[in-house]
C-alpha positions in Angstrom: -20.3 -4.0 16.6 -17.7 -1.4 17.5 -16.1 0.5 14.7 -12.9 0.5 16.4 -12.9 -3.3 16.6 -14.4 -4.3 13.3 -15.4 -2.8 10.2 -18.7 -3.0 8.4 -19.8 -2.2 4.8 -21.4 1.2 5.5 -18.2 2.3 7.4 -16.0 1.5 4.4 -18.6 2.8 1.8 -18.6 6.2 3.7 -14.9 6.6 2.9 -15.9 7.3 -0.6 -16.8 10.8 0.3 -13.5 11.3 2.2 -11.5 10.4 -0.9 -12.7 13.4 -2.7 -9.6 15.5 -3.4 -6.9 13.0 -2.6 -4.8 11.6 -5.4 -1.9 9.2 -5.7 -0.6 11.1 -8.6 2.4 13.1 -7.8 2.2 16.8 -9.0 5.8 16.8 -9.8 6.8 16.0 -13.3 9.1 12.8 -13.2 10.8 11.0 -16.0 8.7 7.7 -15.5 5.2 7.7 -14.2 3.4 4.4 -14.8 -0.1 5.8 -13.9 -3.5 4.9 -15.4 -5.0 7.2 -17.7 -2.5 9.9 -16.4 -0.2 11.6 -18.6 3.5 10.7 -18.6 6.7 12.3 -19.8 7.3 9.2 -21.9 7.1 10.3 -25.5 5.7 8.2 -28.4 2.8 7.5 -30.6 0.3 8.2 -27.8 -3.1 9.7 -27.8 -2.3 13.4 -26.7 -0.4 15.8 -28.8 2.3 17.3 -26.8 4.4 19.6 -28.9 6.2 20.3 -32.2 9.9 20.1 -32.2 12.9 19.8 -34.5 14.0 16.3 -35.3 16.6 14.8 -32.8 18.7 11.8 -33.7 16.8 8.7 -32.6 13.3 10.1 -33.2 10.8 7.9 -35.0 10.6 9.1 -38.5 6.9 7.9 -38.4 6.3 10.9 -36.3 7.6 13.5 -38.8 5.6 16.6 -39.4 6.1 17.0 -43.2 4.2 20.2 -43.4 6.3 21.9 -40.6 9.4 20.4 -42.5 8.6 21.9 -45.8 7.6 25.1 -44.1 10.8 25.6 -42.2 13.1 23.7 -44.3 14.1 21.9 -41.1 12.8 18.4 -40.2 10.3 18.6 -37.4 8.5 15.8 -35.5 5.0 15.6 -33.6 5.4 14.5 -30.1 2.8 12.8 -28.1 2.6 11.9 -24.4 1.4 8.6 -23.6 -1.7 7.6 -21.6 -1.4 4.4 -19.5 -3.7 2.3 -17.5 -2.6 2.1 -13.9 -3.7 -0.9 -12.0 -3.4 -0.6 -8.3 -3.2 -3.8 -6.2 -3.9 -3.3 -2.6 -2.3 -6.1 -0.3 -4.0 -6.2 3.0 -2.5 -7.8 6.2 -5.5 -9.1 8.2 -3.5 -11.5 10.5 -4.1 -12.1 14.1 -1.3 -9.7 14.7 -3.2 -7.0 13.4 -6.1 -7.6 16.0 -4.4 -5.2 18.5 -5.2 -1.6 19.7 -4.1 0.0 22.8 -6.3 3.1 22.9 -7.5 4.0 19.4 -8.7 1.4 16.8 -7.2 -2.0 16.2 -4.4 -2.3 13.6 -6.7 -4.4 11.6 -9.4 -1.8 11.4 -7.0 1.1 10.4 -5.7 -1.2 7.7 -9.0 -2.0 6.3 -10.1 1.6 6.4 -6.9 2.5 4.4 -7.6 -0.2 1.9 -11.1 1.1 1.2 -10.0 4.5 1.2 -7.2 3.8 -1.4 -9.8 1.9 -3.5 -12.0 4.9 -3.6 -9.1 7.3 -4.7 -8.2 4.9 -7.4 -11.7 5.0 -8.5 -12.2 8.4 -8.7 -8.8 8.7 -10.8 -10.5 6.0 -13.2 -8.0 3.4 -12.3 -8.5 -0.2 -11.8 -8.1 -1.9 -8.4 -7.3 -5.3 -7.1 -7.1 -6.8 -3.7 -5.0 -9.5 -2.1 -6.2 -9.8 1.5 -4.6 -12.4 3.7 -4.9 -13.9 7.2 -2.8 -16.3 9.2 -4.3 -19.3 7.2 -5.7 -18.0 3.9 -5.7 -15.4 1.2 -8.1 -14.2 -1.3 -7.1 -12.2 -4.6 -9.5 -10.1 -6.9 -7.8 -9.1 -10.1 -7.8 -5.3 -10.9 -11.0 -4.1 -12.4 -13.2 -0.7 -12.1 -16.7 -1.6 -12.3 -19.3 -1.0 -9.4 -19.8 -4.7 -8.9 -16.1 -5.3 -8.5 -16.0 -2.4 -6.1 -18.4 -4.0 -3.8 -16.9 -7.4 -3.9 -13.5 -5.9 -2.9 -15.2 -4.2 0.2 -17.1 -7.2 0.9 -13.7 -9.3 1.2 -12.1 -6.6 3.3 -15.1 -6.8 5.6 -15.2 -10.6 5.7 -11.5 -11.0 6.6 -11.7 -8.1 9.2 -14.6 -9.6 10.9 -13.1 -13.0 11.1 -10.5 -11.9 13.8 -11.5 -12.7 17.2 -10.2 -12.8 20.7 -11.6 -16.4 20.8 -8.7 -19.0 22.0 -6.7 -20.3 19.2 -5.4 -23.7 18.7 -1.7 -24.5 18.3 -2.5 -25.4 14.7 -4.0 -21.9 14.0 -1.2 -20.0 16.0 0.0 -16.8 13.9 2.8 -17.4 11.8 4.8 -15.5 9.2 6.2 -18.4 7.5 3.7 -18.0 4.3 4.3 -14.2 3.9 6.6 -14.8 1.1 4.2 -16.8 -0.6 1.7 -13.9 -0.3 4.0 -11.4 -1.8 4.8 -13.7 -4.7 1.2 -13.5 -5.8 1.5 -9.7 -6.5 1.4 -9.9 -10.2 0.1 -7.6 -12.8 -0.2 -4.4 -11.2 1.7 -0.9 -11.9 1.5 0.0 -8.2 1.4 -2.0 -5.2 -0.1 -0.7 -2.0 1.3 -2.9 0.8 -0.8 -2.4 4.1 0.8 -4.4 6.8 2.7 -4.8 10.0 6.2 -5.9 9.0 7.6 -6.5 12.6 7.5 -10.2 12.4 8.8 -10.4 8.7 11.5 -13.2 8.2 14.4 -13.6 5.7 12.1 -15.3 3.1 9.6 -12.4 3.4 12.3 -9.7 2.8 13.6 -11.7 -0.1 10.1 -11.9 -1.6 9.9 -7.9 -1.1 13.1 -7.4 -2.9 11.6 -9.3 -6.0 8.5 -7.4 -5.9 10.6 -4.1 -5.6 12.4 -5.1 -9.0 9.1 -5.5 -10.8 6.7 -2.9 -9.2 6.2 0.5 -7.9 5.6 -0.1 -4.2 4.2 1.8 -1.4 4.8 0.2 2.1 2.2 1.3 4.7 3.5 0.3 7.9 0.5 0.1 10.4 1.7 0.4 14.2 0.1 1.3 17.5 2.0 3.6 20.0 2.3 1.1 22.5 4.5 -1.1 20.3 6.8 1.8 19.8 7.4 2.6 23.3 6.0 1.1 26.5 5.0 3.5 29.4 7.4 3.6 32.1 4.6 2.6 34.7 2.9 0.1 32.4 2.0 -3.2 34.0 0.2 -5.0 31.0 -1.0 -8.5 30.3 -0.9 -9.4 26.6 -2.2 -12.3 24.7 -2.4 -13.7 21.1 -5.3 -15.9 22.0 -3.2 -18.9 22.8 -0.6 -17.7 25.5 -0.3 -14.5 27.6 2.6 -12.7 29.1 2.9 -10.0 31.8 4.8 -6.8 30.6 6.6 -4.6 32.9 7.2 -1.2 31.4 10.1 -0.8 34.0 12.0 -4.0 32.7 15.0 -2.2 31.1 16.0 -5.6 29.6 12.6 -5.8 27.7 12.5 -2.1 26.5 16.1 -2.6 25.3 15.2 -5.6 23.3 12.3 -3.8 21.7 14.5 -1.1 20.8 17.1 -3.3 19.2 14.3 -5.2 17.2 13.0 -1.9 15.8 16.6 -0.6 15.0 17.3 -3.9 13.2 14.3 -3.8 11.0 14.7 -0.1 10.2 18.3 -0.9 9.1 17.0 -3.6 6.7 14.4 -1.2 5.3 16.8 1.7 4.9 19.2 -0.9 2.9 16.3 -1.6 0.6 15.6 2.0 0.2 19.1 2.6 -0.9 18.8 0.0 -3.8 15.2 0.2 -4.7 13.0 3.3 -5.0 9.9 2.5 -2.9 8.2 4.6 -0.4 7.1 4.0 3.2 4.2 5.5 5.2 3.8 5.2 8.9 0.1 4.7 10.0 -1.1 5.2 13.4 -3.9 3.6 15.1 -4.9 6.6 17.1 -5.4 9.1 14.4 -8.0 9.3 11.5 -7.0 7.4 8.6 -8.1 10.1 6.1 -6.1 12.9 7.8 -2.9 10.8 8.0 -3.1 9.8 4.3 -3.8 13.4 3.2 -0.8 14.6 5.1 1.5 11.9 3.7 0.3 12.5 0.0 0.8 16.3 0.4 4.4 15.9 1.7 5.4 13.6 -1.2 
């Protein structure tokens, strides 16, 4: 079995060693940081002592430090930093549309590798990790946990869904569809951070509406998996493409086709930009022709 076409358990387990030194935790101090077992700048009756300072209007009098108050003749309070558990939910697209790659790995393989690598990063941070993996016809969800047995189950589900993708002819009943994607997104509950690893090129209005609801409730990182051939056709290309049910011949010199592709990409970009202006979420472009660890490292360091 080629590691560029399908993944296996050893391939995903090996990514554990590549996760060392990577972290989803921003090095910048921000006002709100819902991260598991990581310090936030939200002050309250947490576990870690932060500082001793003069009382300010609105402070909880239960945090009053009476010794310092008596010693200085001014009211002082003890300030603590909260520790929060962070639940990471990995939403993994393993639909038939992901079973494509022009020169490197398939999109489904790169997506599966990114999901496993993200789990290992969260594990080394002490965070809980859940999984919602879906195909064209089914989905499977594992609630966030952080024990070794759960990690194995998570990798097994990623592997099973990935290896179920095939070039075997499809029936009309099994033809790929985006109609249930909004239902998949509606299942993303109970996590501080949602890592959405997918190809959003075929998203419809219902899917974007579901994404808006998700953004209102969760911190979201959208990992857009793309193949270079989808971004721009070679000028001299003469390709035959198939979804397992139908096939078409593609001419790279067809100006009407390339224009339509550019318009589709521009329209999708406008929709995401409009969302970014209203909701704080991040996007990460993932290529099928570069090692996933190097891509993720570069993106994390640029944040």
